[in-house]
ZALOBA-842455 format. One record per residue (C-alpha): x, y, z; residue number from 0. Coordinates in Angstrom, 3 decimals. Layout:
% residues N
SITE  X  Y  Z  NUM
...
This chain:
% residues 468
SITE  10.815  11.528  -15.745  0
SITE  7.306  13.535  -14.144  1
SITE  3.840  11.943  -14.470  2
SITE  1.149  14.096  -16.188  3
SITE  -2.208  15.141  -14.764  4
SITE  -4.593  13.281  -17.323  5
SITE  -8.159  13.608  -16.887  6
SITE  -9.787  10.020  -17.820  7
SITE  -13.083  8.270  -17.407  8
SITE  -13.105  5.188  -16.003  9
SITE  -14.785  1.839  -15.159  10
SITE  -16.518  0.707  -12.215  11
SITE  -19.211  -1.682  -11.369  12
SITE  -21.001  -1.529  -7.891  13
SITE  -23.435  -4.331  -7.287  14
SITE  -25.813  -4.357  -4.564  15
SITE  -28.278  -7.365  -4.049  16
SITE  -30.632  -8.198  -1.619  17
SITE  -32.614  -11.422  -1.419  18
SITE  -34.155  -13.350  0.983  19
SITE  -32.426  -16.426  2.955  20
SITE  -32.126  -19.129  0.459  21
SITE  -32.627  -17.160  -2.635  22
SITE  -29.437  -18.485  -4.376  23
SITE  -31.799  -20.708  -7.031  24
SITE  -30.654  -18.104  -10.915  25
SITE  -31.816  -14.837  -10.987  26
SITE  -33.795  -12.649  -13.946  27
SITE  -31.842  -9.811  -14.986  28
SITE  -32.277  -5.828  -15.565  29
SITE  -35.508  -5.966  -13.542  30
SITE  -37.252  -8.856  -15.210  31
SITE  -38.770  -12.103  -13.974  32
SITE  -36.530  -14.124  -12.063  33
SITE  -36.310  -18.192  -12.698  34
SITE  -34.803  -21.128  -11.237  35
SITE  -35.803  -20.256  -7.565  36
SITE  -38.196  -16.890  -7.793  37
SITE  -42.221  -16.245  -8.987  38
SITE  -43.456  -14.832  -11.751  39
SITE  -44.367  -10.824  -10.678  40
SITE  -43.384  -7.700  -10.901  41
SITE  -39.619  -6.900  -10.307  42
SITE  -38.410  -4.126  -7.734  43
SITE  -38.390  -0.592  -8.701  44
SITE  -34.875  0.593  -7.592  45
SITE  -33.350  3.796  -7.651  46
SITE  -29.865  5.747  -6.649  47
SITE  -30.270  8.273  -3.752  48
SITE  -26.912  8.816  -3.894  49
SITE  -25.344  10.041  -6.356  50
SITE  -28.580  11.079  -7.894  51
SITE  -29.593  9.272  -10.585  52
SITE  -28.630  11.764  -13.615  53
SITE  -27.782  9.086  -16.193  54
SITE  -24.151  9.903  -15.673  55
SITE  -21.667  11.605  -12.451  56
SITE  -18.095  13.265  -12.215  57
SITE  -15.598  13.093  -9.543  58
SITE  -11.930  13.419  -8.813  59
SITE  -10.340  10.599  -7.907  60
SITE  -9.014  11.744  -4.458  61
SITE  -12.348  13.140  -4.063  62
SITE  -15.008  9.666  -4.823  63
SITE  -18.603  10.024  -3.096  64
SITE  -18.280  9.596  0.432  65
SITE  -21.659  7.255  0.371  66
SITE  -23.586  5.091  -2.182  67
SITE  -27.245  4.874  -1.188  68
SITE  -30.288  3.443  -2.910  69
SITE  -34.149  3.086  -2.878  70
SITE  -36.715  0.466  -3.509  71
SITE  -40.031  -1.100  -3.517  72
SITE  -41.609  -4.146  -3.807  73
SITE  -45.664  -5.121  -3.550  74
SITE  -44.091  -8.239  -2.385  75
SITE  -42.343  -7.052  0.247  76
SITE  -38.181  -7.301  0.082  77
SITE  -36.085  -9.162  2.933  78
SITE  -33.023  -6.469  3.778  79
SITE  -31.405  -8.962  6.164  80
SITE  -29.476  -11.106  3.500  81
SITE  -27.921  -7.820  1.938  82
SITE  -25.095  -8.340  -0.387  83
SITE  -22.773  -5.561  -2.285  84
SITE  -19.597  -6.106  -4.726  85
SITE  -17.513  -3.093  -6.091  86
SITE  -15.827  -4.113  -9.510  87
SITE  -13.041  -2.298  -10.550  88
SITE  -9.840  -2.593  -12.717  89
SITE  -10.507  -5.904  -12.959  90
SITE  -11.042  -6.786  -8.982  91
SITE  -13.999  -7.317  -7.320  92
SITE  -14.250  -5.944  -3.627  93
SITE  -16.966  -7.615  -0.967  94
SITE  -19.060  -4.408  0.435  95
SITE  -21.377  -6.018  2.345  96
SITE  -19.850  -5.149  5.482  97
SITE  -20.168  -2.111  4.979  98
SITE  -23.585  -1.407  3.367  99
SITE  -26.538  -0.853  5.667  100
SITE  -30.448  -1.635  4.386  101
SITE  -33.633  -1.487  5.762  102
SITE  -37.059  -2.255  4.114  103
SITE  -36.826  0.476  1.635  104
SITE  -33.449  1.669  1.351  105
SITE  -29.848  0.482  1.603  106
SITE  -26.549  2.845  1.939  107
SITE  -23.208  2.696  3.257  108
SITE  -21.732  5.031  6.092  109
SITE  -20.653  8.211  5.121  110
SITE  -17.155  8.025  7.058  111
SITE  -14.772  7.345  3.549  112
SITE  -15.900  7.146  0.694  113
SITE  -16.809  2.811  -0.098  114
SITE  -15.304  2.921  -3.172  115
SITE  -11.480  3.418  -1.707  116
SITE  -9.771  -0.388  -1.838  117
SITE  -6.566  -0.808  -1.730  118
SITE  -5.089  -4.685  -2.358  119
SITE  -1.729  -6.784  -1.239  120
SITE  -0.921  -9.207  -3.580  121
SITE  1.220  -12.100  -2.490  122
SITE  4.149  -13.629  -4.789  123
SITE  6.288  -16.620  -4.553  124
SITE  10.041  -14.804  -4.225  125
SITE  12.019  -17.930  -5.850  126
SITE  8.804  -18.062  -9.017  127
SITE  7.311  -14.742  -9.219  128
SITE  3.928  -16.794  -9.282  129
SITE  1.232  -14.848  -8.361  130
SITE  -0.235  -16.658  -4.511  131
SITE  -3.469  -14.453  -4.044  132
SITE  -4.682  -11.038  -3.546  133
SITE  -5.579  -9.516  -0.620  134
SITE  -8.207  -7.034  -0.184  135
SITE  -8.141  -4.363  2.024  136
SITE  -10.722  -1.420  2.647  137
SITE  -8.565  1.806  2.652  138
SITE  -6.737  3.431  0.481  139
SITE  -2.837  3.814  1.119  140
SITE  -0.985  5.144  -1.157  141
SITE  2.382  7.927  -1.444  142
SITE  4.708  9.644  -4.343  143
SITE  7.814  8.233  -1.907  144
SITE  9.677  5.013  -1.418  145
SITE  9.941  6.709  1.994  146
SITE  6.045  6.008  2.881  147
SITE  6.606  2.814  4.050  148
SITE  2.809  1.618  4.330  149
SITE  3.279  -1.945  4.552  150
SITE  5.166  -4.436  6.860  151
SITE  4.961  -7.885  8.248  152
SITE  5.496  -9.811  11.744  153
SITE  6.769  -12.551  10.431  154
SITE  6.564  -14.888  14.009  155
SITE  2.806  -14.106  14.477  156
SITE  2.037  -14.272  10.680  157
SITE  0.490  -10.901  10.110  158
SITE  0.438  -8.659  7.348  159
SITE  0.332  -4.623  8.156  160
SITE  -1.488  -1.939  6.237  161
SITE  -1.842  1.699  7.102  162
SITE  -4.397  2.975  5.433  163
SITE  -4.336  6.703  5.021  164
SITE  -7.566  7.393  3.403  165
SITE  -9.165  6.311  6.508  166
SITE  -6.488  6.893  8.949  167
SITE  -6.369  2.797  10.238  168
SITE  -3.817  0.525  10.915  169
SITE  -4.813  -2.923  9.673  170
SITE  -3.937  -6.412  10.782  171
SITE  -4.277  -9.293  8.143  172
SITE  -3.590  -12.978  8.755  173
SITE  -1.165  -13.492  6.228  174
SITE  -2.300  -16.954  5.615  175
SITE  -6.166  -16.331  5.269  176
SITE  -5.896  -12.523  3.613  177
SITE  -8.592  -11.980  6.843  178
SITE  -8.697  -8.905  8.979  179
SITE  -7.768  -9.796  12.474  180
SITE  -8.449  -6.063  13.262  181
SITE  -8.184  -3.037  12.603  182
SITE  -6.635  0.139  15.173  183
SITE  -7.894  3.812  14.326  184
SITE  -4.829  6.730  14.277  185
SITE  -5.382  10.148  15.265  186
SITE  -3.583  11.297  12.303  187
SITE  -2.558  9.977  8.699  188
SITE  0.167  7.587  8.809  189
SITE  3.395  7.441  6.647  190
SITE  5.226  4.889  8.200  191
SITE  4.997  1.473  9.664  192
SITE  8.005  -1.022  10.631  193
SITE  7.367  -4.420  12.762  194
SITE  9.571  -5.387  15.742  195
SITE  9.388  -9.172  15.208  196
SITE  11.130  -10.072  18.148  197
SITE  9.307  -8.210  20.603  198
SITE  5.800  -8.395  18.476  199
SITE  5.187  -4.635  18.366  200
SITE  4.992  -1.678  15.256  201
SITE  6.024  1.522  15.019  202
SITE  3.921  4.145  13.555  203
SITE  5.144  7.316  12.159  204
SITE  2.154  10.124  11.443  205
SITE  2.487  12.979  9.068  206
SITE  3.260  16.514  10.732  207
SITE  4.148  14.635  14.203  208
SITE  7.099  14.454  16.223  209
SITE  5.147  11.776  18.175  210
SITE  5.784  7.749  17.187  211
SITE  3.337  5.042  18.217  212
SITE  4.071  1.789  19.441  213
SITE  1.106  -0.666  19.350  214
SITE  1.467  -4.824  20.041  215
SITE  0.615  -6.858  17.176  216
SITE  -1.371  -9.404  19.136  217
SITE  -3.718  -7.139  20.890  218
SITE  -3.701  -3.629  18.904  219
SITE  -2.933  -2.331  22.357  220
SITE  -1.199  1.613  22.589  221
SITE  2.242  0.548  24.733  222
SITE  4.336  3.981  24.146  223
SITE  4.318  7.155  22.368  224
SITE  8.123  8.113  22.364  225
SITE  9.156  11.652  21.291  226
SITE  11.864  12.140  18.196  227
SITE  12.005  16.335  18.704  228
SITE  10.677  16.379  14.986  229
SITE  8.426  14.389  12.394  230
SITE  10.431  12.072  10.572  231
SITE  11.624  12.001  7.395  232
SITE  12.915  8.073  6.644  233
SITE  12.957  4.928  9.296  234
SITE  14.096  1.749  9.163  235
SITE  14.383  -1.169  11.402  236
SITE  16.624  -3.496  12.043  237
SITE  14.932  -6.979  12.797  238
SITE  17.542  -8.419  13.949  239
SITE  18.244  -6.209  17.251  240
SITE  14.678  -4.244  17.252  241
SITE  16.568  -0.883  17.132  242
SITE  15.227  1.237  14.262  243
SITE  16.223  4.478  13.202  244
SITE  15.037  7.773  12.356  245
SITE  16.428  10.485  9.974  246
SITE  14.732  14.115  9.507  247
SITE  14.219  16.950  6.860  248
SITE  17.851  18.545  5.886  249
SITE  19.438  20.582  6.503  250
SITE  19.645  17.949  10.218  251
SITE  22.108  15.490  10.128  252
SITE  20.254  14.159  14.146  253
SITE  20.275  10.465  13.995  254
SITE  17.494  9.449  16.371  255
SITE  17.789  5.527  17.813  256
SITE  14.377  4.159  19.088  257
SITE  14.968  0.564  21.013  258
SITE  11.906  -1.373  20.308  259
SITE  12.363  -3.069  23.293  260
SITE  12.332  -0.685  25.906  261
SITE  10.095  1.364  23.722  262
SITE  12.643  4.266  24.364  263
SITE  14.868  7.089  22.085  264
SITE  18.492  8.518  22.240  265
SITE  20.306  10.564  19.421  266
SITE  23.085  10.048  17.309  267
SITE  24.739  11.994  14.734  268
SITE  25.993  11.963  11.119  269
SITE  28.776  13.080  9.686  270
SITE  26.996  13.861  6.714  271
SITE  23.493  15.132  5.456  272
SITE  20.937  11.854  4.668  273
SITE  19.123  11.183  2.053  274
SITE  18.351  7.872  2.598  275
SITE  18.637  5.409  5.901  276
SITE  19.245  1.675  5.459  277
SITE  19.856  -0.838  8.286  278
SITE  21.888  -4.503  8.180  279
SITE  20.662  -7.691  8.304  280
SITE  22.392  -9.123  11.190  281
SITE  22.884  -8.734  14.621  282
SITE  25.862  -6.615  14.198  283
SITE  23.424  -3.954  13.591  284
SITE  25.213  -2.045  10.980  285
SITE  23.630  1.234  10.093  286
SITE  24.315  2.704  6.454  287
SITE  22.624  6.005  4.607  288
SITE  23.122  7.693  1.872  289
SITE  24.443  11.576  2.249  290
SITE  26.194  14.156  1.344  291
SITE  26.808  16.753  -1.223  292
SITE  29.228  17.102  -4.412  293
SITE  32.499  14.755  -3.724  294
SITE  31.326  13.725  -0.855  295
SITE  27.893  12.283  -1.704  296
SITE  27.928  8.460  -1.631  297
SITE  26.580  5.913  0.984  298
SITE  27.887  5.850  4.437  299
SITE  28.380  3.526  7.155  300
SITE  27.476  4.702  10.106  301
SITE  29.931  4.750  12.796  302
SITE  28.931  7.062  15.988  303
SITE  31.329  9.870  15.040  304
SITE  33.407  7.675  12.301  305
SITE  31.061  6.952  9.291  306
SITE  32.826  5.127  6.576  307
SITE  32.282  6.096  2.598  308
SITE  31.805  2.677  1.285  309
SITE  30.510  3.673  -2.272  310
SITE  30.460  7.007  -3.881  311
SITE  27.657  8.123  -5.915  312
SITE  27.004  10.594  -8.453  313
SITE  23.506  11.416  -7.991  314
SITE  21.222  9.886  -5.164  315
SITE  18.913  6.987  -5.596  316
SITE  14.965  6.612  -4.498  317
SITE  15.823  3.488  -2.644  318
SITE  18.666  1.324  -1.014  319
SITE  18.184  -2.225  0.201  320
SITE  20.983  -4.077  1.760  321
SITE  21.560  -7.561  1.355  322
SITE  24.192  -8.136  4.323  323
SITE  24.263  -11.800  3.488  324
SITE  26.021  -11.092  0.139  325
SITE  27.587  -7.961  1.611  326
SITE  25.652  -5.748  -1.027  327
SITE  23.443  -2.626  -1.877  328
SITE  21.311  -2.374  -3.974  329
SITE  19.713  1.050  -5.502  330
SITE  16.901  2.007  -7.642  331
SITE  17.137  5.156  -9.710  332
SITE  13.928  6.797  -10.556  333
SITE  14.713  9.226  -12.744  334
SITE  16.783  7.092  -15.014  335
SITE  15.174  3.625  -14.859  336
SITE  17.772  1.121  -13.818  337
SITE  18.229  -0.655  -10.517  338
SITE  22.487  -1.099  -9.716  339
SITE  23.572  -3.293  -7.520  340
SITE  26.941  -2.308  -5.525  341
SITE  29.679  -4.845  -3.754  342
SITE  29.913  -3.195  -0.191  343
SITE  33.668  -4.398  0.384  344
SITE  35.021  -2.400  -2.562  345
SITE  32.422  0.192  -3.142  346
SITE  32.047  -1.404  -6.729  347
SITE  29.453  -1.764  -8.952  348
SITE  28.345  -5.161  -9.305  349
SITE  25.679  -4.804  -12.139  350
SITE  23.739  -2.151  -13.470  351
SITE  19.726  -3.087  -14.992  352
SITE  17.238  -1.417  -16.566  353
SITE  14.460  -2.334  -15.287  354
SITE  10.571  -0.416  -15.814  355
SITE  9.686  2.986  -15.991  356
SITE  10.138  4.931  -12.557  357
SITE  11.593  2.550  -9.888  358
SITE  10.193  3.574  -6.779  359
SITE  11.745  1.116  -4.464  360
SITE  13.754  -2.035  -3.924  361
SITE  13.861  -4.924  -1.738  362
SITE  16.179  -8.073  -0.911  363
SITE  14.988  -11.794  -0.637  364
SITE  18.938  -12.688  0.528  365
SITE  17.349  -16.169  0.743  366
SITE  16.282  -16.314  -2.713  367
SITE  18.895  -14.351  -4.010  368
SITE  16.961  -12.017  -5.544  369
SITE  16.881  -7.823  -5.552  370
SITE  13.190  -6.904  -6.197  371
SITE  12.198  -3.446  -8.234  372
SITE  8.745  -1.574  -7.900  373
SITE  7.816  -0.048  -10.671  374
SITE  5.607  2.583  -10.446  375
SITE  5.187  4.392  -13.833  376
SITE  3.954  0.743  -15.178  377
SITE  2.988  -1.364  -12.839  378
SITE  5.419  -4.056  -12.322  379
SITE  8.088  -5.789  -10.716  380
SITE  11.575  -6.608  -11.832  381
SITE  13.101  -9.624  -10.521  382
SITE  17.363  -9.510  -10.533  383
SITE  19.196  -12.096  -9.821  384
SITE  21.510  -10.580  -6.923  385
SITE  24.941  -11.806  -7.944  386
SITE  25.082  -11.135  -11.840  387
SITE  22.104  -8.577  -12.034  388
SITE  20.119  -10.841  -14.498  389
SITE  16.934  -10.151  -15.028  390
SITE  15.136  -13.267  -14.021  391
SITE  10.978  -12.277  -14.727  392
SITE  8.636  -8.915  -14.652  393
SITE  5.506  -9.329  -12.581  394
SITE  2.262  -6.873  -14.020  395
SITE  0.009  -5.453  -11.452  396
SITE  -3.388  -4.783  -10.992  397
SITE  -2.844  -1.308  -10.634  398
SITE  0.010  1.063  -8.897  399
SITE  2.361  -0.172  -6.393  400
SITE  3.013  1.897  -3.204  401
SITE  4.915  -0.547  -1.065  402
SITE  6.384  -3.984  -1.006  403
SITE  7.731  -6.193  1.891  404
SITE  9.301  -9.540  1.566  405
SITE  8.941  -12.595  3.950  406
SITE  12.776  -13.746  3.837  407
SITE  11.631  -16.955  5.693  408
SITE  9.178  -18.475  3.877  409
SITE  9.433  -16.705  0.516  410
SITE  7.032  -14.562  -0.137  411
SITE  7.066  -10.960  -1.406  412
SITE  3.856  -8.436  -1.366  413
SITE  3.487  -6.003  -3.061  414
SITE  0.833  -2.932  -1.725  415
SITE  -1.116  -1.537  -5.155  416
SITE  -3.467  1.529  -4.861  417
SITE  -6.518  1.149  -7.013  418
SITE  -6.897  4.965  -7.136  419
SITE  -3.803  6.243  -8.542  420
SITE  -5.493  6.751  -12.218  421
SITE  -3.087  6.978  -14.823  422
SITE  -5.487  5.413  -17.771  423
SITE  -8.593  5.783  -19.600  424
SITE  -11.295  3.256  -18.029  425
SITE  -14.934  3.658  -18.850  426
SITE  -17.818  2.083  -16.723  427
SITE  -20.813  2.242  -14.884  428
SITE  -22.373  1.626  -11.262  429
SITE  -24.703  -0.876  -11.203  430
SITE  -27.589  -1.450  -8.278  431
SITE  -29.840  -4.608  -8.029  432
SITE  -32.223  -5.558  -5.574  433
SITE  -34.560  -9.029  -5.008  434
SITE  -37.936  -8.800  -3.896  435
SITE  -39.326  -11.869  -1.394  436
SITE  -40.003  -13.975  -4.577  437
SITE  -36.881  -13.336  -5.815  438
SITE  -37.436  -10.720  -8.450  439
SITE  -34.650  -8.875  -9.465  440
SITE  -34.944  -4.792  -10.319  441
SITE  -31.807  -3.176  -11.251  442
SITE  -30.665  0.613  -12.315  443
SITE  -26.992  2.094  -13.937  444
SITE  -25.184  5.029  -13.905  445
SITE  -22.413  6.162  -15.457  446
SITE  -19.729  7.449  -13.948  447
SITE  -16.589  10.129  -15.367  448
SITE  -13.742  10.363  -12.259  449
SITE  -10.856  13.235  -13.405  450
SITE  -7.269  12.297  -11.608  451
SITE  -5.381  14.066  -10.203  452
SITE  -1.432  14.649  -10.266  453
SITE  0.975  11.582  -8.581  454
SITE  3.515  13.594  -8.283  455
SITE  7.212  13.147  -9.294  456
SITE  9.473  10.976  -5.872  457
SITE  12.445  11.041  -8.284  458
SITE  15.681  13.594  -8.147  459
SITE  15.874  14.515  -4.773  460
SITE  18.586  16.300  -2.903  461
SITE  19.801  17.208  0.124  462
SITE  20.420  20.649  -1.227  463
SITE  22.341  21.808  2.111  464
SITE  25.802  22.955  1.773  465
SITE  28.056  19.933  3.811  466
SITE  30.326  21.475  6.683  467
C-alpha cells in the first residue's frame, strides 16, 4: 500500500527570547509591559526579516526556510548576550539557542541548513515498552526504506550514533544523558551506519559512493576508506566478530566482507540474487540473506559456495532480523501489515502477527525475547513475544519512524523519528519575541503553510532478474 502525496497545513512555533542576565522574573505577553522583574515602559518593536513579515508564508516540507531572522528596537536598549530560542512542533520543543546569532538590533540563524529540521531518538524500556526519554537531535534523518540504517549504538562506550542526511553529519550522542558529544562532517549524504563495538569504530556508507568511511567512536577521527567496487545496497555487521557484509543492487550476487578490526575488504559470491542480508548474533559468524526468484525464493544461510535454504518465501519481506538464541528469523511484510516469525531449524512459521500499517523494519531483543516492528504508516512500534507471536503492546510515536536499534545489554530500544515526513494536517504559527533591558516583552507572529511531498513506498521490491 502506497503513501499518497498530501497537502497539509502544519503547526510549528518558534519562540525566540532575548533578555538581560538575571531577567528570570516573569514577563508580560504580546508586547505589553512586564511584571515581576521588569519595569513599566514601551515594549520592543519586533519584526520578521526572514521569512518576510507578510502574515503567512508557504513552503514544501523538504524545502524549509534556510534561516530565520528578525529585527528589534527599543529606547531602553537590548542586551543580546542572553539570547534564547525554542522550536515547538508536533507537541515537542527544541532548543535553538546554539543556532542563534544575536546583535544589538537583530537576531538570526545561519543559512547552512534550516533551523527547523529536527530528529528525535526516543528511548524505551524493551521489557515494558515504557518511554524513558526523548533525545533531540539537530538535523533530519529520513529514509523510505529499512535498508537505510541511520542509527546504531556502540554499547561499550555508551555512544548512540545518528547520521543526519539533511546536514551530512555523523552525530555522536551520550546514550545516558542525551548530550551531543561531537559532530563529524561527511562529504556526501549518509545512507548506512554500522558500529563495530569490539573495535570502537563505526562504518559509514554514503549515497552514490563505493568507498566506505571508518571512524573512531572515541575521537571521531577518520581511520580508513576501504573501497567496495560499487555502492552497497545493504550492509549488516556481526557485532561478535566485527565482520560486516555488504550486498549490491541486482543483478549482482557479489558479497563484500569487511573486517572492521583490520579495516580491510575481501570478496565472496552468493548463489542466489540477494534482496536482504542479516547477520547472526553469535561468534559463529553466520550470515543469512533473503534472495532468489520463483521457487528458489527464500532465506538462505551463506556457506561460501554451498548456501543452504532455510525458509521458503512466497514474497520478499521488507526487513529480517535474526535471533540466534532462539534459532528464529523475524520478517516484516510492508504491504501486508504483518510480521512472521520463522523457525530456522525446519523453515516453518512459528507465528504470524498483524501489526500496524506499513511495518518498515523489525529488530530483536534477545534478552527480553521480544520482536519489535516499526510501523511507518501509523507512527507506532509493535512489541511481540518472540516465542508465541503474541502482541504485547503498541507504542505510539511522536513522528514518522525511520530507524531503530536495540541495546540488548542494558535493555533499551531507540527509535529514530523524522518530524518532517508529514502526513497529517496541523495548523500553526511562527512566533518571535525579545525583551528590552528593563524586562519588557515585544513579540510578533507569522502563519506558516507547508505542503508535504510524497514519502514513497519502500515495500514490494523484488530482485527482478532471472536467477541462474
